[in-house]
Backbone as CSV, one residue per row, in Angstrom:
resi,resn,N_x,N_y,N_z,CA_x,CA_y,CA_z,C_x,C_y,C_z
1,THR,95.607,18.934,194.075,96.034,19.177,192.701,97.532,18.951,192.563
2,TYR,98.297,19.468,193.545,99.744,19.256,193.481,100.081,17.763,193.513
3,ALA,99.403,17.000,194.354,99.670,15.562,194.466,99.338,14.844,193.161
4,ARG,98.238,15.202,192.531,97.881,14.569,191.246,98.936,14.855,190.192
5,MET,99.428,16.081,190.144,100.468,16.423,189.168,101.756,15.652,189.484
6,ALA,102.094,15.564,190.758,103.315,14.859,191.153,103.248,13.388,190.753
7,ARG,102.073,12.762,190.896,101.920,11.342,190.530,102.166,11.106,189.047
8,THR,101.940,12.111,188.225,102.161,11.940,186.786,103.624,12.119,186.403
9,GLY,104.431,12.621,187.346,105.839,12.858,187.060,106.107,14.185,186.382
10,ILE,105.100,15.023,186.309,105.270,16.333,185.682,105.949,17.276,186.673
11,PRO,107.095,17.853,186.300,107.695,18.853,187.188,106.704,20.013,187.348
12,THR,106.433,20.365,188.574,105.398,21.363,188.837,105.997,22.620,189.444
13,VAL,105.669,23.736,188.831,106.058,25.045,189.325,104.759,25.815,189.530
14,ALA,104.571,26.322,190.730,103.362,27.097,191.034,103.767,28.499,191.477
15,ILE,102.977,29.457,191.072,103.230,30.835,191.481,102.441,31.102,192.755
16,ARG,103.130,31.647,193.731,102.469,31.982,194.995,101.333,32.963,194.756
17,GLY,100.380,32.952,195.660,99.269,33.886,195.593,99.777,35.323,195.588
18,THR,99.037,36.185,194.911,99.422,37.587,194.801,98.666,38.427,195.830
19,PRO,99.131,39.645,196.071,98.480,40.499,197.066,97.029,40.819,196.710
20,ARG,96.288,41.126,197.736,94.904,41.599,197.579,94.817,42.946,198.283
21,THR,94.435,43.969,197.550,94.405,45.314,198.124,93.148,45.586,198.939
22,TRP,92.077,44.834,198.689,90.794,44.990,199.380,90.058,46.254,198.951
23,PHE,90.458,46.858,197.813,89.699,47.971,197.229,89.907,47.929,195.723
24,ASP,89.016,48.550,194.994,89.087,48.578,193.535,90.171,49.577,193.134
25,VAL,91.298,49.076,192.698,92.455,49.922,192.390,92.167,50.938,191.279
26,PRO,91.651,50.532,190.107,91.400,51.542,189.069,90.450,52.653,189.539
27,ALA,89.419,52.293,190.293,88.482,53.307,190.793,89.198,54.256,191.749
28,CYS,90.049,53.722,192.613,90.806,54.553,193.551,91.738,55.498,192.798
29,LEU,92.466,54.962,191.829,93.395,55.794,191.058,92.644,56.881,190.285
30,SER,91.478,56.544,189.774,90.671,57.510,189.043,90.196,58.638,189.964
31,ARG,89.727,58.285,191.154,89.289,59.306,192.117,90.443,60.220,192.493
32,ARG,91.624,59.631,192.709,92.803,60.430,193.064,93.193,61.359,191.916
33,ALA,93.198,60.828,190.699,93.591,61.631,189.534,92.609,62.776,189.292
34,ALA,91.340,62.542,189.608,90.320,63.581,189.427,90.352,64.607,190.551
35,GLY,91.133,64.330,191.594,91.216,65.256,192.714,89.930,65.358,193.504
36,LEU,89.177,64.267,193.546,87.909,64.295,194.273,88.151,64.497,195.765
37,PRO,87.271,65.239,196.406,87.413,65.449,197.847,87.362,64.107,198.575
38,PHE,88.169,63.969,199.556,88.222,62.767,200.401,88.695,61.516,199.665
39,ALA,89.326,61.687,198.512,89.871,60.531,197.798,91.024,59.977,198.624
40,ALA,90.882,58.740,199.027,91.879,58.109,199.892,93.128,57.733,199.109
41,SER,94.201,57.530,199.831,95.426,57.028,199.227,95.162,55.646,198.647
42,CYS,95.819,55.336,197.563,95.664,54.022,196.943,96.773,53.058,197.371
43,ASP,97.685,53.526,198.207,98.719,52.633,198.725,98.077,51.618,199.661
44,TYR,98.742,50.483,199.849,98.192,49.424,200.695,99.303,48.778,201.515
45,ASP,98.912,48.127,202.594,99.859,47.458,203.481,100.148,46.049,202.988
46,ARG,101.418,45.753,202.804,101.831,44.425,202.344,101.346,43.328,203.291
47,ALA,101.467,43.541,204.599,101.084,42.510,205.570,99.604,42.139,205.444
48,ALA,98.750,43.131,205.222,97.322,42.854,205.062,97.020,42.256,203.689
49,ALA,97.801,42.628,202.690,97.571,42.170,201.325,98.079,40.753,201.084
50,LEU,99.057,40.340,201.877,99.640,39.001,201.744,99.569,38.280,203.090
51,PRO,98.392,37.817,203.471,98.281,37.169,204.779,99.151,35.920,204.869
52,ARG,99.832,35.781,205.960,100.734,34.644,206.175,99.977,33.319,206.086
53,SER,98.718,33.316,206.474,97.925,32.081,206.441,97.773,31.547,205.017
54,ALA,97.655,32.430,204.049,97.524,31.991,202.655,98.815,31.341,202.172
55,ALA,99.952,31.959,202.493,101.245,31.379,202.105,101.456,30.040,202.810
56,ALA,101.075,29.972,204.071,101.233,28.728,204.834,100.385,27.607,204.236
57,ALA,99.186,27.930,203.792,98.323,26.918,203.181,98.931,26.394,201.879
58,GLN,99.501,27.284,201.081,100.125,26.853,199.833,101.360,26.004,200.122
59,GLU,102.147,26.397,201.112,103.318,25.613,201.500,102.914,24.231,201.992
60,ALA,101.863,24.163,202.797,101.395,22.876,203.316,100.928,21.966,202.182
61,ALA,100.252,22.533,201.193,99.775,21.738,200.064,100.930,21.164,199.247
62,ALA,102.045,21.873,199.189,103.194,21.436,198.395,104.196,20.597,199.187
63,ARG,104.083,20.600,200.511,105.073,19.924,201.365,105.221,18.450,200.993
64,GLY,106.473,18.041,200.799,106.781,16.650,200.499,106.575,16.264,199.046
65,LEU,106.156,17.214,198.241,105.913,16.935,196.823,106.957,17.651,195.973
66,PRO,107.204,17.140,194.778,108.162,17.814,193.894,107.540,19.053,193.232
67,VAL,107.224,20.033,194.072,106.598,21.268,193.621,107.489,22.427,194.026
68,THR,107.775,23.295,193.083,108.554,24.492,193.369,107.618,25.680,193.349
69,LEU,107.662,26.461,194.412,106.840,27.659,194.491,107.681,28.865,194.082
70,ILE,107.157,29.649,193.175,107.829,30.870,192.737,107.064,32.054,193.298
71,ASP,107.789,32.934,193.943,107.184,34.106,194.563,107.545,35.345,193.752
72,MET,106.551,35.965,193.161,106.745,37.192,192.383,106.316,38.426,193.171
73,ASN,105.951,38.237,194.424,105.406,39.343,195.202,106.409,40.446,195.497
74,ASP,107.693,40.135,195.411,108.688,41.203,195.566,108.620,42.184,194.402
75,ARG,108.092,41.749,193.272,107.935,42.615,192.103,106.625,43.404,192.170
76,ILE,105.648,42.873,192.880,104.330,43.491,192.983,104.277,44.472,194.154
77,CYS,104.815,44.030,195.265,104.715,44.808,196.504,106.008,44.627,197.285
78,ALA,106.974,45.463,197.005,108.313,45.287,197.564,108.498,45.896,198.957
79,ALA,107.614,46.775,199.368,107.797,47.490,200.631,106.639,47.196,201.580
80,ALA,106.814,47.583,202.834,105.746,47.398,203.824,104.483,48.143,203.410
81,ARG,104.658,49.291,202.804,103.546,50.093,202.263,103.802,50.199,200.765
82,SER,102.868,49.715,199.955,103.103,49.617,198.517,102.099,50.411,197.702
83,SER,102.544,50.817,196.544,101.704,51.528,195.592,101.158,50.540,194.568
84,PRO,99.929,50.735,194.091,99.394,49.872,193.044,99.877,50.270,191.647
85,VAL,100.861,51.167,191.594,101.492,51.564,190.336,102.992,51.332,190.505
86,VAL,103.577,50.521,189.633,105.000,50.203,189.701,105.652,50.619,188.390
87,ASN,106.651,51.475,188.484,107.349,51.975,187.293,106.380,52.533,186.252
88,GLY,105.367,53.241,186.735,104.400,53.872,185.845,103.338,52.950,185.279
89,VAL,103.322,51.701,185.718,102.355,50.722,185.213,101.385,50.355,186.337
90,VAL,100.081,50.425,186.044,99.063,50.024,187.023,99.159,48.508,187.201
91,VAL,99.217,48.072,188.454,99.426,46.658,188.767,98.135,45.842,188.737
92,PHE,97.053,46.396,189.277,95.822,45.624,189.463,94.673,46.092,188.578
93,THR,93.865,45.131,188.104,92.652,45.450,187.357,91.461,45.651,188.283
94,ASP,91.579,45.164,189.492,90.529,45.304,190.500,91.208,45.303,191.860
95,ASP,90.835,44.405,192.753,91.508,44.388,194.051,92.588,43.316,194.165
96,ASN,92.686,42.416,193.171,93.721,41.387,193.273,94.176,40.763,191.954
97,HIS,93.576,41.112,190.837,94.005,40.555,189.552,94.994,41.513,188.888
98,LEU,96.058,40.941,188.349,97.110,41.751,187.737,96.737,42.181,186.322
99,THR,97.140,43.395,185.965,96.889,43.874,184.603,97.787,43.130,183.619
100,ALA,97.349,43.065,182.394,98.150,42.425,181.348,99.457,43.174,181.138
101,SER,99.398,44.505,181.175,100.617,45.288,180.945,101.641,45.054,182.052
102,PHE,101.196,44.989,183.304,102.128,44.717,184.396,102.681,43.297,184.271
103,SER,101.805,42.352,183.977,102.236,40.954,183.848,103.273,40.797,182.742
104,ARG,103.025,41.426,181.587,104.001,41.358,180.487,105.344,41.951,180.904
105,ALA,105.304,43.040,181.643,106.550,43.680,182.081,107.351,42.770,183.009
106,GLN,106.682,41.868,183.697,107.368,40.961,184.623,107.802,39.656,183.951
107,GLY,107.457,39.491,182.686,107.765,38.258,181.966,109.222,37.819,182.040
108,PRO,110.175,38.716,181.792,111.576,38.285,181.859,111.989,37.776,183.253
109,VAL,111.495,38.426,184.289,111.833,37.991,185.656,111.191,36.639,185.945
110,LEU,109.921,36.500,185.584,109.248,35.213,185.792,109.951,34.124,184.995
111,GLY,110.304,34.406,183.757,110.989,33.418,182.932,112.291,32.957,183.564
112,ALA,113.054,33.891,184.096,114.317,33.537,184.751,114.070,32.691,185.996
113,ARG,113.032,33.018,186.741,112.739,32.259,187.963,112.240,30.857,187.631
114,ILE,111.471,30.730,186.569,111.028,29.397,186.146,112.238,28.585,185.671
115,ALA,113.119,29.195,184.897,114.313,28.485,184.421,115.152,27.980,185.586
116,THR,115.295,28.804,186.609,116.037,28.378,187.802,115.325,27.223,188.501
117,ALA,114.001,27.310,188.590,113.219,26.282,189.283,113.287,24.919,188.622
118,VAL,113.310,24.915,187.300,113.322,23.625,186.578,114.732,23.180,186.223
119,GLY,115.722,23.997,186.578,117.112,23.608,186.374,117.522,23.656,184.944
């Protein structure tokens, strides 16, 4: 896909893959809020959520092409152990899709990064 876009001369900016928590975030948060017995922590490990192999595959696909990769994962999961709630906003709708409210909150940062990428 990147090569086809490059052949057309379209400047291409792609967003890196986002973390995957491997559990249903809203269900976890709901269990925790209800104080259910044995409700596990909803925090997750960044290393497991962002496997290096996925980033490497995206880098390999873009290598040698006029493609700029933008990484927003510092906004989603900034620490080795991360919470699925950032600044009071739930990040995930399931185990890996971002909520609309979180995405909107990141709009200014994404916009600035895209502006930098396209010069």
